[in-house]
N, C-alpha and C positions, 0 to 999 in steps of 0.2 A: 408528323401528322399531330390535329388537336385529339385530345382527350375524347371517347367515345358518345358521353353523355352531359354537352354544351352546348349552348346556342349556334356557339362557332360552327363546332362538328356537327350541327343538325344542318348548317346550310349544303352541304355533300347530299343529301335528302332531296335538292331540288331537282326537278327534271329537265331537261336539256328541249329547249323549243325556239321558236322562231324571235324570242325577246333576247337572246345573246347573240350578238354579230361575232362571224367568223368560226363558230362550233360547226361540226359536221352535221351535214342534215341526215343522214343515217344513222344520227345518234340520238333521233328524237325521241323521246319519253322514257331514255335510261336516264339514273341522278349522276349528278357532277360525279360523285362519289364512285359509282361504274365506270363513267367515263375514265376518268384518271385511272383507275386498275388495270383497265387495258393497254395502258403505256403508251399511246398511239404517237406516232409522229407527228410533228406539227405541219411540217412538208410533205409526208405520203399518207398519211392517217385520214384525209379527209376534210382537212379544215381548209377555210374558204377565204378569200383575201378580199379585202385587207384584215388580219387579224393582229392584235396587239398580245406580245408575249412579254414575260419576265424573267429573266436568268434567276433561279436557285442558285445555283452558285455566289451570284453577284449579293443576291438578298440575302443570304446567310451571314457573307463577307461584310456588309454595310451594319446589319444587327450588331454583329460581335464588335467591330471598329467601335461605334458607339457606346456601346458596353464599356468596352476598357476605356476608354476616353474619358467618359462620366467619373468611373470610379477613379482613375489615376488620379482626376484635380478635383475630387470631395463634391461632387456636383450631384443634386438627383436629376430625374429624367422626365418630362411628361412631353414625349414628341407632339406635332402638331398635327391631327388626327385629319385635318380638314384636305391637308394632301391626299392623302388615298381615300377614306373615308372606306374604307375596308376592314372589317372587325376582324379577319384572320391576322391582317397585317399586325393589327391594334394588340392582338393575341400575341403574337413572335415578340412584339416590341417589348410587352410587360414579362413576357417569358425572359428575356434577354436585360434586366433589370428595372426598365421604365418606372417610375413612381406612379404615374396615372397617365392620362390621354390629354391634351390640349385640346379646346375645338372653340368656334366661332359664333354659332350661332344655335336656338334654341335646338332647330331640329338635326343638329350634327349631334347635340349631346341628349338626345333621345334615342339616336342609332346608338350610341354607345354604351347606354345605360341598356338598351333592349338585350345587348349581348356581353352584360355581365360589368361593364367597367365599374369599378366602384369607386375610381379618384377622379374627377374631373375639373378642369381650368379653364374656364372661357374666358377667351381672350377679348373680351369687349364689358360694354354695360350692359347691364340688362332690364330694360324697363316696359318690355312685354308684361302686363299681368297677367294674361294665360299662361305667359311661360313660365313667370314667377310662382304662381299657383302650383303650376307643376310641380318645378322645383322644390318648394315646399311639402308635396305630397311625398314625392322620392325621400327627401330627408326625413318625415315620421314614418315612411316604411319602411326603411332600411339604414337602422342605424351606423354598418357600417360604411354608408356612403358618404363622401365628402363629395362637397362642391365649392367652388371659389369662381368670382367674377370680378370685373372692373368697376372702380368707381373713377368719374372726373369732374363730378359735377354736384353743385348741392340740388341741383334742379332732379337730378338723376337719384340721387339719394331720397329726395322726397318723395319722387314717385315709385322709386323700390318699398319704402316703407309703407304707403299709401296701399300698394298691391298687395303688400304683407298681411298689411293689418286685416284685409280685406278677405285673405285666403282663410278656405276651411280648412284647420287643421287636427290631427286626429295623429297624435304621438302615440306610440304604445302603451300599455299600462305601467302607472306611474312615474313614464317620461312626460317631459315639460318639452314643446316645441323647440327646436334648434334654431337660431338664426341662422341666416345665408351668412356666410362668411365672404368678405371684399378684400382685394388690396386696391390701394389706389396709384390709380396710372399715371407715370410721370408722363409729358410728351416730350419729343424728341426736339423740339426746337417751333421756331415758326413756318407755316406751311407746310408742317408733318402733318400727319394722320390725327391720332387722338388723342386724348392727356390732357394734363392739366400743365399750363405753360408758364408758371410761374416757376422761378428760379430761386437759390439761397437768399435768406432765410428762409424761405416754402412757408410762408403764410399762410397760402390759398389752399398748400396742401394740409396743415395744422385745422384751419377753420374746417376742411372737409373731414379731418379723421373726427374732429367734435362735434362734428354733424351726424357723422356715423354712430358716435358713443350714444347720441341723445336719442336714437330711433328705439331699441329694443328689440327689433326685428334685424338687425345687421349687427356682424362683428368685424372691426377689420383684422386683420389676419396678416398684413406686411404691405409690401408694395412692388410694384412692375412695371415692365416697358419693353419698348422694341426699339434697338438700337439700327434695326437695318432701315430703321426712318430718319436718322439724323442725316441734315442737309448735306449734302459734299463731303459723303462719310470718307474719311481717310483713317488709319492707325490713331491720329493725335484725337480727330473729333468725335472717334466712337468711343474710345477710351476714356477721354473728358466727361462724355454724357454720362457713360457707366459709373463714372465716382461722383458725379452727383445723385444719381440714381441709390449708390451706398451712403452716400452723406444723409440723403432724406428718411431713409431708413434710420439711421443714427440718430436724428433730428427728432423721430418721432418716438422712438423709443426711449431718448432722454427726457420728453414731456409725459413719458409714463402710458403711451396709449396701449401698449402692449402687456402692461403686467400682468393682465388674466389670463395669458396665452400662457401654453405648454412649447410653444414654439413661434417662429417667426419666418413669416415666407417673404423671399426675397427673389424675385425673377424677370430673365431678359432671355434672350436668345434664339435669333433665326438662324439661319443654317448658311449665314455670310460670313459671321463676327462672332463667333462661340468661342472663338480662340480669347479674343479679347475678354468676352465676359469671364471667362476661367482665370485671366490672368489679375482681373481685376477686384471677382469678389473674393479670390484666396487672399488681397489684402485687407478684405474686411475688420476691423477691428472687431474687438469681444463685444457683443450686446449683452441685454441682460437676459434674454433666452436663447436657448439653442435654435441656429438660424436654418432652413430649407433652403440650401441655394437651386434653384429649380430654373433647371435649361429647357427651352422650347421648342428646339429645333425640329424641324419635321421630311423635311426634303430630301435628308440624307436618305432614308430606307430606300429610294429606289434610286438617287441622285439624277443625272443624266448627261446628255452630249452637248451642252451649251452653257443656260447662265451660270448653274451651279457646277458645273467641270470648270469655270473660271472663277470663279469667285469665291469657290470654296476655302475654308481656313487651310485646308491639310496643302495647299499650295504654298503658303507660308510656315507651314511647320510639318515636313516630309517626314521627318524622325518620328510623326506620331503614326504614319501608314497614309491611306489615300482611299477615298472612296470609289466604287466603280458603277457606272451607268448601268440598270438593272434592264431598261427595257428597247425593244426591237420592235419597230413596226413593220409589218411585213406586207408590201404591196404587191401587184403583179404589172408587168407593161402589158400595156392594151392597147398599146398604138404609137407605131413610129410613123409618125405621116410624112417627115421630110428628112433629112440629112441635121444632125445635131438635135435632133426635137424627139423626145418620147413622153409618152403620159403614162403616168400609175392611176391605178384604181383606189387610191387615197386620198382624203382633201379633208377641207377645214373640219369635218365632222369626224375625223376619225383621227386628228393630228394637233397636237399643239401649235401654234403659231402666233401665241397675243407678245412674245420677248424675241424668238426667231423662228425661221424658217427652219424644218427637219435638215437632216444631213444623212445622205446615202452614206453608206458604210459597205455594205456587203452587195454583192451579185450572186444568186444560185440560180444556175439553170434550170430549165423546166427540161430540157433533153437528157442529161446524162446525171443530174443533182451534187454538179462540183459546184464548188462556191468560190468567189475570188475577191478582193479589194474592190471597192466601189470607185476605183480611182478616176478621175476626167469626168466625172457624173457631179451636176448641181443643180437641187431644187432653186428655181427662179420664181415661182409662185403656187398658189391652192387655189382651186375653184372647189366648189362645193364636193365636189367627189373625184375630183383629177389633181394629181401633181405634175405641174410641170417640169420636166426634167432636161436640162441642157447635156448633150453629150459633147464632149471637145474634140476635136479634129484627128487629135492624137489617142484617144480611148479608145479600147475593146467595149464596141455599142451591145448593149442588152438586148436580147432578143425579144419580139414578143413572148409573152408567157414565162419569159424570167420572173423571178423573185427578187425582189430587191430590198434588204434590211436598211431600213430609216431608223436612224439616232434622233431623239428631239429635246428640246429645250423646255425648261418649267415644269417640273412633274404635276403641281397645283393645277394645270391644264390638260393634264394628259390623263389621268384616272378619270374624271368626270366624263369622258366619252365612251367608256365602255363597262359595261355592267358586269362582265364576267370576262377575267384573263389568264388565259393557260399560264402555268409558270412549266417553266421547260429546262431541263438538263442540258448539260453541255453539247451533246449532241441532238438536241430538239425533240426528246423525247419528252412529252408532258406528262408532270406526274402529279398533279394539282390544278385546282380553280380558284382564283379569289374574288369573290364577289364585292361588288360597290354600292354604298347606297348614297347617291345625291338628291 
């Protein structure tokens, strides 16, 4: 559990009420900490369906696995917090060796700061004046705070500079205002997402570095990108793009753009190709300064039963271990209107469905609590509050009232549907609650 007097620990003082789906109605008025201390059963302790649960065993396994992987391959690690937006999970990731937390938009950065995160990597160009004023104020308020964000255009640099020059600055006594650290984002190719599109000899990137140097409000800290956007990604194309990224950092270093730094930031790494990142970053030639090789994978903490199960690098490198899906969405059979058809009381508001439909994996009997594999059951569609469940003719049909455990695909669209998620031990005992802030 978290220490007794931190912002994360104080989340346990929140009262249980109607805001949180699935929590026991008879727990109204208790704190989340008090409810966790009761160690109720998810199945018989008054929780209502649908209810999302996280496996403590699988969370702990995944956290430890990526910590070992990063250490073994000489990588720093700033997992993408947009996946969970859960300060308690941020805290556990930091406890397991994370350098900091990656985020995508200003609101997410504010959440992380509110819960004590001292290093934030914002994987976006930040051109919002109000957000830049907030960043400047945080840099002035806390000398230990480190913030980095992307730049990928001269227009963006100009807007950032203008906003920061207009920001009221109030550094501590004897201190001067710190510049905002930026990294040049190299795009993954035509048709990909953000980032500079130019290739070797990187004239556009060099011009961008010179523009940053001319501001006084910004400081170039390194380069970054996202290999998951490489068109028609294969091991060869992803590795090729990563080599371009390392060539870019070498080009900028040779031109003297990092001469005043203590270290250079080199960052990539989603959740599908971090093995390629590790391989290419390991081959980086020596530069003029030490290099912080920063991996940003975020989906690992919960993993999933779909997209990331199929694309995780651990399928290619099984000797390194394997992640485990930590999510189960439990829903109840509320109708069996005809043979071969059943309906559960969870729908689009409860389950991720942007990449794949949920997969039934367990049926728990409402009569005797027995559990069995959900063989012959298939989710064929989701309504707002119903799951369409096909029951094969040879399958043992679930009865009305039975609980069905669903695995889901894409963690980034699971957490955001749940403000408070029970964490359960293997027998279903609830031991903690994870709050999310979307």
